[in-house]
C-alpha positions as CSV (number, residue, x, y, z in Angstrom):
1,X,0.0,0.0,0.0
2,X,2.6,2.4,-1.2
3,X,1.8,6.0,-2.0
4,X,5.1,7.7,-1.6
5,X,6.2,7.9,-5.3
6,X,5.2,7.0,-8.8
7,X,8.9,6.3,-9.4
8,X,8.4,3.0,-7.6
9,X,5.5,1.9,-9.9
10,X,5.7,-1.2,-11.9
11,X,6.7,-1.2,-15.6
12,X,3.9,-1.5,-18.1
13,X,3.8,-4.9,-19.8
14,X,3.9,-3.4,-23.3
15,X,7.2,-1.8,-22.3
16,X,8.6,-5.1,-21.1
17,X,7.4,-6.8,-24.3
18,X,9.1,-4.1,-26.4
19,X,12.4,-4.6,-24.6
20,X,12.2,-8.3,-25.4
21,X,11.3,-7.6,-29.0
22,X,14.3,-5.2,-29.3
23,X,16.7,-7.9,-28.0
24,X,18.5,-8.6,-31.3
25,X,21.5,-7.2,-33.1
26,X,21.2,-3.7,-34.5
27,X,23.4,-0.6,-34.9
28,X,24.8,0.8,-31.7
29,X,24.2,4.1,-29.9
30,X,21.2,5.9,-31.6
31,X,21.7,4.9,-35.2
32,X,19.4,1.9,-34.8
33,X,15.9,1.6,-36.4
34,X,14.0,2.2,-33.2
35,X,15.9,5.3,-32.2
36,X,15.4,6.7,-35.7
37,X,11.6,6.2,-35.3
38,X,11.4,8.5,-32.3
39,X,11.3,11.8,-34.3
40,X,8.5,10.5,-36.5
41,X,6.4,9.2,-33.6
42,X,6.7,12.4,-31.6
43,X,6.1,14.5,-34.6
44,X,2.7,12.9,-35.0
45,X,1.8,13.5,-31.4
46,X,2.8,17.1,-31.4
47,X,1.5,17.8,-35.0
48,X,4.8,19.4,-36.1
49,X,8.3,18.3,-37.0
50,X,10.3,17.7,-33.9
51,X,13.7,16.2,-32.9
52,X,13.5,13.5,-30.2
53,X,16.4,12.2,-28.3
54,X,16.4,9.6,-25.6
55,X,18.2,9.8,-22.2
56,X,18.1,7.6,-19.2
57,X,16.9,10.0,-16.5
58,X,14.7,13.1,-16.2
59,X,17.6,14.9,-14.5
60,X,19.7,14.3,-17.6
61,X,16.9,15.5,-19.9
62,X,16.5,18.7,-17.9
63,X,20.2,19.5,-17.5
64,X,21.1,18.8,-21.1
65,X,18.2,20.9,-22.3
66,X,19.1,23.8,-20.1
67,X,22.8,23.6,-21.0
68,X,21.9,23.9,-24.7
69,X,19.7,26.9,-24.0
70,X,21.8,28.8,-21.5
71,X,25.5,29.7,-21.5
72,X,27.8,29.4,-18.4
73,X,27.5,33.2,-17.8
74,X,23.7,33.2,-18.1
75,X,20.8,32.6,-15.7
76,X,17.8,30.3,-15.6
77,X,14.5,31.4,-14.0
78,X,12.6,28.8,-12.1
79,X,10.3,28.3,-9.1
80,X,11.9,27.9,-5.8
81,X,10.3,24.5,-5.5
82,X,11.4,23.4,-8.9
83,X,12.9,20.0,-9.3
84,X,15.9,21.5,-11.0
85,X,16.5,23.6,-7.9
86,X,15.8,21.1,-5.1
87,X,16.1,17.5,-6.4
88,X,18.9,17.3,-9.0
89,X,22.0,17.8,-6.9
90,X,23.2,20.8,-8.9
91,X,23.0,19.0,-12.2
92,X,21.8,22.0,-14.1
93,X,24.6,24.1,-12.8
94,X,27.1,21.3,-13.5
95,X,26.0,20.7,-17.1
96,X,25.7,24.4,-17.9
97,X,29.2,24.9,-16.4
98,X,27.9,27.4,-13.8
99,X,24.7,29.1,-15.0
100,X,22.8,30.6,-12.1
101,X,19.3,29.7,-11.0
102,X,17.1,32.7,-10.2
103,X,14.3,31.6,-7.9
104,X,10.7,32.8,-7.8
105,X,7.6,32.1,-5.8
106,X,4.0,31.2,-6.6
107,X,1.1,29.2,-5.2
108,X,1.2,25.5,-6.1
109,X,4.8,25.8,-7.3
110,X,3.7,27.7,-10.5
111,X,5.4,30.8,-11.8
112,X,3.2,33.6,-13.0
113,X,4.1,36.5,-15.4
114,X,4.2,39.1,-12.6
115,X,6.6,37.0,-10.6
116,X,9.0,36.5,-13.5
117,X,8.9,40.3,-14.2
118,X,9.6,40.9,-10.5
119,X,12.6,38.6,-10.5
120,X,14.2,40.3,-13.5
121,X,13.2,43.9,-12.7
122,X,16.4,44.7,-10.8
123,X,18.8,42.9,-13.2
124,X,20.9,45.5,-15.0
125,X,21.8,45.0,-18.6
126,X,25.6,45.0,-18.0
127,X,28.5,42.7,-17.7
128,X,28.4,42.7,-13.9
129,X,25.2,40.6,-13.6
130,X,24.2,37.3,-15.0
131,X,21.5,37.8,-17.7
132,X,18.5,35.5,-17.9
133,X,18.5,33.2,-20.9
134,X,15.9,30.6,-20.0
135,X,12.7,30.2,-18.2
136,X,12.0,26.7,-16.9
137,X,8.5,25.5,-15.7
138,X,7.3,22.2,-14.5
139,X,4.2,20.5,-16.0
140,X,2.6,19.3,-13.8
141,X,4.2,21.4,-11.0
142,X,5.9,19.9,-7.9
143,X,2.6,20.3,-6.1
144,X,0.5,18.7,-8.8
145,X,-0.8,22.0,-10.3
146,X,-1.1,22.3,-14.0
147,X,-0.4,25.2,-16.4
148,X,-3.2,25.9,-18.8
149,X,-2.4,26.6,-22.4
150,X,-3.1,30.3,-21.8
151,X,-0.7,30.4,-18.8
152,X,2.1,28.7,-20.8
153,X,1.5,31.0,-23.8
154,X,1.7,34.1,-21.5
155,X,5.1,33.0,-20.3
156,X,6.1,31.9,-23.8
157,X,5.2,35.4,-25.2
158,X,7.4,37.0,-22.5
159,X,10.3,34.6,-23.4
160,X,10.0,35.4,-27.1
161,X,9.9,39.2,-26.4
162,X,13.1,39.0,-24.4
163,X,15.0,36.4,-26.5
164,X,14.8,33.7,-23.8
165,X,14.3,30.0,-24.2
166,X,11.4,28.3,-22.6
167,X,12.0,24.8,-21.1
168,X,9.3,22.6,-19.7
169,X,10.1,19.8,-17.2
170,X,7.5,17.3,-18.2
171,X,8.1,14.6,-15.7
172,X,4.3,14.4,-15.4
173,X,3.5,15.9,-18.7
174,X,1.1,12.9,-19.5
175,X,-0.9,13.7,-16.3
176,X,-1.2,17.3,-17.4
177,X,-2.6,16.3,-20.8
178,X,-4.9,13.8,-19.2
179,X,-6.3,16.6,-17.0
180,X,-6.6,19.3,-19.6
181,X,-7.8,16.9,-22.3
182,X,-6.0,19.1,-24.9
183,X,-3.7,18.5,-27.8
184,X,0.0,18.2,-26.6
185,X,0.9,20.9,-29.0
186,X,-1.4,23.4,-27.3
187,X,0.8,23.5,-24.1
188,X,4.1,23.1,-25.8
189,X,5.3,24.6,-29.1
190,X,2.1,26.5,-29.9
191,X,2.5,28.2,-26.5
192,X,6.2,28.9,-27.0
193,X,8.0,26.0,-25.5
194,X,11.4,25.3,-27.0
195,X,12.4,22.0,-25.3
196,X,10.3,19.6,-23.4
197,X,11.6,16.9,-21.1
198,X,9.0,14.2,-21.8
199,X,8.6,11.9,-18.8
200,X,8.0,8.2,-19.1
201,X,9.5,6.5,-16.0
202,X,6.9,7.8,-13.6
203,X,4.1,6.8,-16.0
204,X,4.9,3.1,-16.6
205,X,8.3,3.3,-18.3
206,X,11.4,1.6,-16.9
207,X,14.6,3.6,-17.7
208,X,14.0,6.0,-20.5
209,X,12.9,9.6,-20.9
210,X,12.8,11.8,-24.0
211,X,13.9,15.3,-25.0
212,X,11.7,16.9,-27.5
213,X,13.1,19.9,-29.5
214,X,10.6,22.2,-31.2
215,X,11.0,24.9,-33.9
216,X,14.4,26.7,-33.9
217,X,15.5,24.7,-30.9
218,X,16.0,21.8,-33.3
219,X,19.1,23.5,-34.4
220,X,20.5,22.6,-30.9
221,X,20.2,18.9,-31.7
222,X,23.8,18.5,-32.9
223,X,25.1,20.3,-29.8
224,X,23.0,18.2,-27.5
225,X,24.3,15.0,-29.1
226,X,27.8,16.0,-28.1
227,X,26.7,17.1,-24.6
228,X,24.9,13.9,-24.1
229,X,28.0,11.9,-25.0
230,X,30.3,14.1,-22.9
231,X,27.9,13.8,-20.0
232,X,28.0,10.0,-20.1
233,X,24.4,9.5,-21.3
234,X,25.0,8.1,-24.8
235,X,24.1,4.4,-24.2
236,X,25.7,2.0,-26.5
237,X,22.5,0.0,-26.8
238,X,20.2,2.9,-27.1
239,X,17.6,0.8,-28.9
240,X,16.4,-0.4,-25.6
241,X,15.6,3.1,-24.5
242,X,13.9,3.9,-27.8
243,X,11.9,0.7,-27.5
244,X,10.5,1.7,-24.1
245,X,9.5,5.1,-25.3
246,X,7.8,3.9,-28.5
247,X,5.9,1.3,-26.5
248,X,4.6,4.1,-24.3
249,X,3.4,6.1,-27.3
250,X,1.8,3.2,-29.1
251,X,-2.0,3.1,-28.7
252,X,-1.7,6.1,-26.4
253,X,-0.5,4.0,-23.5
254,X,1.1,7.1,-22.0
255,X,-2.3,8.8,-21.7
256,X,-4.1,5.6,-20.5
257,X,-1.7,5.3,-17.7
258,X,-1.8,8.9,-16.8
259,X,-5.6,8.9,-16.7
260,X,-5.6,5.9,-14.3
261,X,-3.2,7.7,-12.0
262,X,-5.2,10.9,-12.0
263,X,-8.4,9.0,-11.3
264,X,-6.8,7.4,-8.3
265,X,-5.8,10.9,-6.9
266,X,-9.3,12.1,-7.4
267,X,-10.6,9.2,-5.2
268,X,-8.4,10.5,-2.4
269,X,-9.3,14.1,-2.9
270,X,-13.0,13.3,-2.7
271,X,-12.5,11.5,0.6
272,X,-10.7,14.4,2.2
273,X,-11.8,17.7,0.6
274,X,-11.2,19.7,3.8
275,X,-7.7,18.4,4.2
276,X,-6.4,19.4,0.7
277,X,-3.5,21.8,0.6
278,X,-3.8,22.3,-3.1
279,X,-6.4,21.4,-5.7
280,X,-5.8,17.9,-7.1
281,X,-5.2,18.2,-10.9
282,X,-2.7,15.4,-11.6
283,X,-1.7,12.3,-9.6
284,X,-0.4,13.9,-6.4
285,X,-2.4,14.8,-3.4
286,X,-1.1,17.0,-0.6
287,X,-3.2,16.8,2.6
288,X,-3.0,18.2,6.1
289,X,-2.2,15.4,8.7
290,X,-1.1,15.7,12.3
291,X,1.8,13.5,13.4
292,X,-0.6,11.2,15.2
293,X,-2.9,10.9,12.2
294,X,0.1,10.1,10.0
295,X,1.2,7.5,12.4
296,X,-2.3,6.0,12.5
297,X,-2.3,5.6,8.7
298,X,1.2,4.1,8.7
299,X,0.1,1.6,11.4
300,X,-2.5,0.4,8.9
301,X,0.2,-0.2,6.3
302,X,0.0,2.9,4.2
303,X,3.3,4.3,3.0
304,X,3.7,8.0,2.0
305,X,6.0,11.0,2.5
306,X,5.7,13.6,5.2
307,X,5.8,17.0,3.5
308,X,6.9,19.6,5.9
309,X,5.1,20.0,9.3
310,X,1.6,18.8,9.4
311,X,1.3,17.8,5.8
312,X,1.8,14.7,3.7
313,X,2.2,13.9,0.0
314,X,0.3,11.0,-1.5
315,X,1.2,9.9,-5.1
316,X,-1.0,7.6,-7.1
317,X,0.6,5.4,-9.7
318,X,-0.7,4.1,-13.0
319,X,-0.8,0.5,-11.8
320,X,-2.8,1.1,-8.6
321,X,-6.4,-0.1,-9.1
322,X,-9.4,1.5,-7.4
323,X,-9.7,-1.4,-4.9
324,X,-6.1,-0.7,-3.8
325,X,-6.7,3.1,-3.4
326,X,-10.1,3.1,-1.8
327,X,-8.9,1.7,1.6
328,X,-6.6,4.7,1.9
329,X,-9.4,7.0,1.0
330,X,-11.7,5.4,3.6
331,X,-8.9,5.5,6.3
332,X,-8.4,9.2,5.7
333,X,-12.1,9.9,5.8
334,X,-12.3,8.1,9.2
335,X,-9.6,10.2,10.8
């Protein structure tokens, strides 16, 4: 009865089947037939020509994307709760060779236009201060909140007007699409996103994520190839990563899994509406729990993260069925 992280979820059977099917001789690195199919597959999903590259972790996807968009002397604007700030052990700074993260605030770990403007208002346009080159947002946010197409476009317009890149950490991108029920293009390139880190591992994948380059950012592909190699993320048997990603895309498995996880979170939210810290829009639920209440739930076998003082984070996974989630909902309702 684990609800601490969707990273711990099982691997979808189609992904395992695809790995077995890929277990034959092919060209090494990313010249194999499966890796070469990624661009076509993602171009269909996003309704435009894209460049798609596999990597093994979301941290690598974020850090390589930011390194391609920001020089060492530049700055990256993000929320103070962003994964790239708190959970990647300085990888963005490492891969960019020293770019600075400029931190903003905002409810639900979402950045708004006014906050980005506030962050940059005091930055002088001179050699003594690091100049912003990239805005990075997380979809869904670290608190399970989702940027609408209009919200992304507002930030995208600002980036375009200032010559910045717009990066989207899409570790739970599938959950956002499942909630919004919109075209993936509407909250990415149509709204001004340059590079998307497309998450798979949290959503039924095993060990593969994707970097999606849109529009002019596709010109960064050759550079990212070198950065990926230099950073130690060019796997010699890359076809196994490509196989996983293609299996997630086939028959919209990525959306099916995300809808299941979102539905599980909704069950918990309905059981504890007065305890919710944030609206539940994806597959994460943040609730108010006293220490005694948390201990009571754990005594019944439920596993989850404490989140600060008096709060807890519950994460639903694609592979958890309603009959596995409902006991937790009932236990919370009975507190």
